[in-house]
N, C-alpha and C positions, 0 to 999 in steps of 0.2 A: 785708481787701479782699474784698468779696463781689461776684461777677460774676453778673448775672442775664441769662438768655437772653430776648431780646425778639423774639418772632415777628411776622410781618407782620400777623397777625390780632389784634394786641393781646393775645396770650397771653404770659405770662411765668412762668418758674420758676427756681429756684435752680440755677445751672449749676456753680458752684464757690465755695469759701470759703477764703481764705488769710489768715493772721494774721502779717504780717511784724513784726520787732522794730524798727520805725521811728517809733514814736509814732503820734499821730493823723494821718490822711490828710486834708488840707484841700481838695484839688482834684484832679480827674482829667481826662484828655483821651484820646480814642481816636485812633488813626491813621486815615487816610482809607479804608484797606481793611478796617478792623475786625478786624485780627488782633493788634494791639499796643495796650497802654494804659500811660500814664505817670501817676504820682501825685506830688504835692508833699507831703512828710512833715513831721511836727512837729519832728523832730530836725535839719532842714535838708537832708536827703537827697532825691534824686529816685529813685523806684522805677519800674522798667520790668517789664512782664509780657507774656507771649505766650499766646494761646489755643491749647491743645492738647487731645488726647483727643476730637477731633471724630470722628464715625463715619459711614460710608456703607455701605449694604447693598444687594445685588442678587443674587437667587437664592441660590446657595450660597457667595457671597463676602461677607466682612466686612472692611472696611478702616478702620484707626484711625490718626489723626495722632498719633504717639507723641512726636515732638519737632518743633521748628520746621521742620526740613528732612528729616524721616524719616516714612515711612508703613509700617505693618505690614499685610500682606495675609494673611488666613486663609481657607482653603478648608474649610468646616465638614464637608464630606463625608469627606475623608481627613485632616483636621487639618494639612494642609501649610501652612507659613508662609514668606512671602517678605518681604524688607525692601526698600523702595524709597528710595533716597537721592537728594536733590536738591541742586543747587548753591546755590540761594537759598531763602528761606523760602516756604512754601506759603501762598497767599492764598485760592484757591477750588478746589473739586474737585467732580466729578460722576461718578457710576457708574451706567451704564444701557446697555442694548442691546449688552452684551458688550464695552464699552470704558470705561476710566477716563480722564477728561480732568482734568488738573491744571494750574492756572496759578500760576506763582511771580511774583516781582516783575519778572522779565525775560523768562521763557520760558514756553512751553506744552508740556506733555508729553501724548502720547496713547498709552496702553497698551491692548493687547488682553488680554482675560481668558485667552486661550489661551497667551500668552507674556508674562511680566512682565519678561523680561531685556532686550528690545530695543525701547524706546519710540521713537516718532517725536517729534522735538523741533524746534520752530521759535521764532524770536524774536517777541516782542510789541512792537507800536508803543508801547503804554502798559502799565505794570505794574499799574494799578489795575483789574483785572477785577472787576466787581461782580456778574455773573451768568453762569452756564453752563447752557445748555439742550441736551438731546440728543434726536435722532430716530434712526430706524433707520439712515439713510444719511449723516447729517451732524450737526454740532453748531454751536451759536451762542455767540459770546462777546460780551459787552457791557462796554465800559469807558468812561472819560470822553470818549473821542474819537469813538465811534460804535458801530455794530452790525456784526458780522462773522460770516459764515457760512462754515465750513470743512468740508472732507471729512475723513474719518478718516485720509486719507493726508497731511493737512496742507496741502492746496491751498485757497487762498482762492476760494470760489465766488461770493459776492456780498456787497455792503455796502448794504442798503436804507436809504433816507433819506425823511423826510417833513417838511413845513413845521412849524417850531417844535419839532423833536425835542429832547427832553431825556433823555439816557441815565441821568442820576443818579437819576431817580425810577422807572425800570423795574424790575420784579421778576417772580417766577414767576407771580403772579396776573394781571399785566397784559400778559405776553408769552407766546405759545404757538407751538410749532414742530411741523410734521409733515414728511413726506418731500418734499412739493411746495409747501407753503404756510407763510407766516409771518404771524401776526396780532399786532398791537400796539395796545393801547388808548391813545387820545390823552389826554394830561394836561390840555391846554388846554380841550378840550371832551370831557368824560367820557362823552358819549353816542355817541362815534365810535370805530369800530375800523378801523384801516388794515390792508388785506390785500395781501400781496406774493407774487409767484412766488419760491420759494426759490432756484431755479437762476439766475435773471436779476436778482433784486432789484427788478424793476419792479412797479408796482401791478397787481393782478389785474384781469382783465376790462377794463371801460371806464375803470378808474382811480378810480372813485368809491368812497369808503369806505363801510363798513356803518354805518348810523345807526339808533339806537334812540330811543324816545320819552323814556326816563328814563336817568339816570346809571348806568353799568355799573361793577361792582366786581370781577368776576373773569371770565376768558375761558379757553376750552380747545378745541383742535382735536382731532378724532378722528385716529387713527394709521394705520389700515389702509384698504384698498379703493382704488377708482379715484379719480383726480384730480377727475373730473366729479361724483363723489358725495361729495366732502369736506364734512363738516359742522362747524359751530362751535357750541358751547353757551356761554351766559354768564348770570351772575347780575346783576340790577340792584339798585339801592339799596332797592327794596321787597322784596328777597329772593325775587323770582320767577325761575324758571329757564326760559330760552328756548333753542330750537334753530333754526338756519337753515342754508341751503346757502351756501357761499362763492362758488359759481359762479352767475351771474345769467342768462346767455344773453340779455342785452338786455331782460329784464323785471324787474319789481320783485321783490325777495326776499320770500319768505313766511316771516315770523318767527312761530313757534308756541310757546305756553307749554306746558311739560310738567311743571312742578313749582312748588310754593309753599313759602315759609319755608325756602328753601335757603341754606346758608351756607358749604358747601365741596363740591367735586366733583373727580372724576378719571376720565379715560378709561383703559381697559385698554391694555396695551402690545402685545398680539398680536391683538386683535379689537375691533370697535367696540361694546363694552359699556361703559356709563356707570354710575358709582356716585356717590352723594351723600348728604349728611345734610340731611334736611328736618325742622326742628323737633325732635321726639322720635323720629324714624324714620330708620333707615338704609335707603336705597332703592337697588336695582340695576335699571337699565333695560337689559334683555337685548338689545333691538333698538329703539333710539330712533327709527329711521327709520320705525317703524310709524305715526307721526303723519302722514306724507305718503302713506301707503297706505290705512289704515283707522283713523281716530281712535277708533272704538268699541272697537277691539281693544287699544289701548295699556294700559289697566289690567290686562289679562290677561297682559301680557308683563313685568310687574314682579315683583320679589322685595322684600319689606319685612320689617324686623326692628326690634324695639324698641331705641332708641339710648340709653336712660337709663343703661346700664352705662358709657357713655363719659364720663360726667359733663358739666359745663357747658362749652360752646364747644370741642368736639373739632375736630380738623383732619385731613383725609385727606392722608397723606404721599405714598403711591404705591399703584398698583393693578397688580401684576405677576402674570401667570398667573391663578390663581384665588384669590390672596391679596391682601387689602386691609390696608394698614398705617395705623392711626389714632393720632394723638398727642393725648393728653388734656391738659387745662389744666395739670396738674402736671408735664408733660414726659415722662411714661411712655408707652411704645408698646404698642398692642394690635394683635395680628394676627388677622384675621378671614378665614375660608375660605368661599368661595361654591361653588356647584355647578360642576363642570368641564364639564358636558354642553352648556350654551349656547355655549361657545367652540368645542367640537367641531362643533356644528351650524353655526356661522358658517364654519368651515373647509370643511365639506362643500358648503355653498351657494356659497361663493366659487369652488369647483372644479367647480360644476354637477353634483355627485354627489347628485341628488335622491332616487334609490332608497335610497342609504345614509342620507340625512337622514330619510326616512320610517321606515326600519328602526330608527334610533336613537330616534326619538320613541316608536315602539311598544315598544321595550325599556325606556325610562325611565318610560313611563306617567305623564306629567306634563302637565296642561293648559297650563301656561306654555310648555312646549316646543312643543306643537302650535300655540299662538297665535303664537309667534315664527315657526314654519315657514310658517303661513298668510300672514303679512305678507311674509316673505322671498319666497315663491313668487309672490305678486301683484306685488311690486316687480320681480321678474325675468321676469314675463310667463309663468310656468309654471302654467297654470290647472289642469292635471291634478293636480299636487301640492297646489295651493291647495284644490281640491275635497275631497281626502282630509283635509287639515288642518282645514278648516272643519267638515266632517262630524264629526270627532273631538271638537270642542269644542261641538257641538250648534247651530251657526249654520245652520239648515236654509234660511232665506230666502236666505242668501248662496250656499249650494250650488245652489239652484234658479236664481239669477241667473247663476252661473258656467256651468251647463248651457245656459242660453239663449244665453250668449255663444258657447259652443262650436258651437252650431247655426247661427250667422250665416254667410251664404254667402261673404263676401269677407274677406280678411285685414285690410283697412283698417277695416271695420266692427267686427271683433273687437278690434283694437287700440284703437279709439275707445271701445268699451264697457268695456275694461279701464281706460282713463283715467277714464271716468265712475265706475267702481267705486271709484277712489281719490279722487274728488271734483274731478278736473281737467276741469271742464266746458269752459272756453275752449280747452284743448289738444285735447280730443276733437272739438269743433266744427271747429276749424282743420284737423285731420287729414282729416275727412270732406269739407270744402270743397276742400282741395287735391287730394283723390282724385276730385273731380267728383261725389260722392254728395250732391247738393243736397237731395233729398227726405229722406235719412237725417238730415242736419244739422237740417232743419226739424222732423222727427219727434222728435229728441232734445229740442229746446226745448219742443215740445208736451208731451212726457212729463214734463218738469220744470216745467210751467206757466209757462215764460218766454214768455208770449204776445207781448209787444212784439217780442222778438228773432225769434221764429218768423215773425211777419208781416213784419218788416223783411227777413229773408232771402227770403221768398216774393216780395215786391214787387221786391226788387233783382234776383233771378234770373228774374222773370216766370214763375213756376211754382208750382202748388199753393197759390195764394191762397185758392181755395175750400175746400181741405183744412183750412187754418188756421182759416178762418171757421166751418167746420162743427164742428170739435172745440171751438172757443170757445163756439159756440152750445149744444152739448151739455153742456159744463161748466157754463154759466150755468143751463140748464134743470134740471140735477141738484140745484143749490143754490137754485133758485127765485129767481134774481136777473135783473135786466135789464141790458142793455149800457149802460155809461156812458163807455167809452173812445172818444174822438172819432175816433181813427184807424180803429178797427174799424167804427164807425158809417159813416164815410166810404166804406170799401171794400165794406161790406155793401149800400150803396144800389144797387138794380137787379140784385143778384146773388142768384140762388136757389141754395140748397145742395141738390145732388142727390147723396145718399149712394151710389147705384148707380154714378154716374160717378166719385165719389171712390174707392170701393173698387176699381173697374177700373183707375184710374190707379195706385193703390198696388200692386196686383198686378203691373202692368206694370213699375213701378220695381224691385220685388223680382226679377222674372224677368230684367230687364236686368242687375241686379247679379250674379245667378247665372251668366248667360252670360259676363259679363266675368271673373268669378272662375275659371270653367272654362277660359277662353282664356288667362289670364295665365301659368300654368305652362308651357304649350306655347311661348309667345313667349320666356319666359326660357330654356327648354331649347334653342331654336334659336339664341339669342344665345350661349349657352355653347359650342355646337358650332362656330359660326363663329369664335369666339375661338381 
């Protein structure tokens, strides 16, 4: 009787081989939970077998299912061994984030790695648990009846549901859990990902699911950071890798491609570092959020390694600390270490220790680290650190632009130009308009050659129409072209462009902004005193 391990990615390897004295085995059948097998034998007997010797690893702990109802826990640091006995046979188990979660046919056991003697035990509604997923604060159980989110104290937190939900087809590639979000890929429409608030079980935001243009094969949520910054990555059937934010704030989600020919991925458990296998390359995205800050910087924040040693169709099992575990097609495990410094950089930035972050990059002397710091600094609006980081990687044009941002008179203008730096043109314009800086919003569109929008704003607010027409006229003269836009021809009729007047108006606008910026701190101070 040979048992083959069939993984979700159509990889298989020999798991065990038994030769019972029962003659030929004519037929076999698995139990619904996949832990037992029955065979019809040639001598008229029925043989029953149980899957044992399954292993789970996390940091310095190794756990082995030695019997149907017994687990052996080994601490590889001091070689201490603990035996865990269960009343019923073990069906599923998961070891992560300092906890071991075990489901038997009737109960769920939650062990802390600090104390193996006193587990928390609660009864299960159904004994056929098909999947256990863990996050830092809670864990997810999926059985034939539904999806249940529990705290590590055994309290039921929520039970998300969506139309046409089928729990029997859910697996670790189609469900992802973080501290605040649950993502589930729809089976009926494989282009759709349902997003839920973990604590309430309600759909996230406006309740609309995330929709992609192509069928999705694998999803994964990042594990650290603020809820508003939560990101999800997914691979579609074309094997392209995309990233997007799970929070929409009432606008369309920006889905950005960050990889091609990807077939497996994993987020780090302690920082938002992503690793994946792309064709013949093992890639680590040290700061995937770079695509929302400075797309040109993304290639500089990657670590790549030849993946030919992993053989055909390898699969990333886990990414804990600075160690990535990869399973090859023959079932063997390979452990790969990456640099520990990017994770330390993430920790410094999340604590706003910018001076320590700069010191770390100077110590490591690695361009990848400086590129990560530059993107992190811009994302957190720390332009002083961004200037140092960009200078260290030789992006002088961006250093000059950052210096020009720092010289702007008002806080609103500086914030708007930081958004422009990241490519968020609409957000920058909206910020300036809300602050009453109409000319600055018009000038931003002129600088970006968004002529129609610049004219639209000028006409709507009845100001600087001549400024827009003047810059448009100068632009066309420089390229030796004539005006063909009917709107510009319409407003240019009977209007003479006087550059002296335009310059005077612009100087007046800049002076007004400086006066306003100088007065704002005093107003804020007086408000603080009154409070």
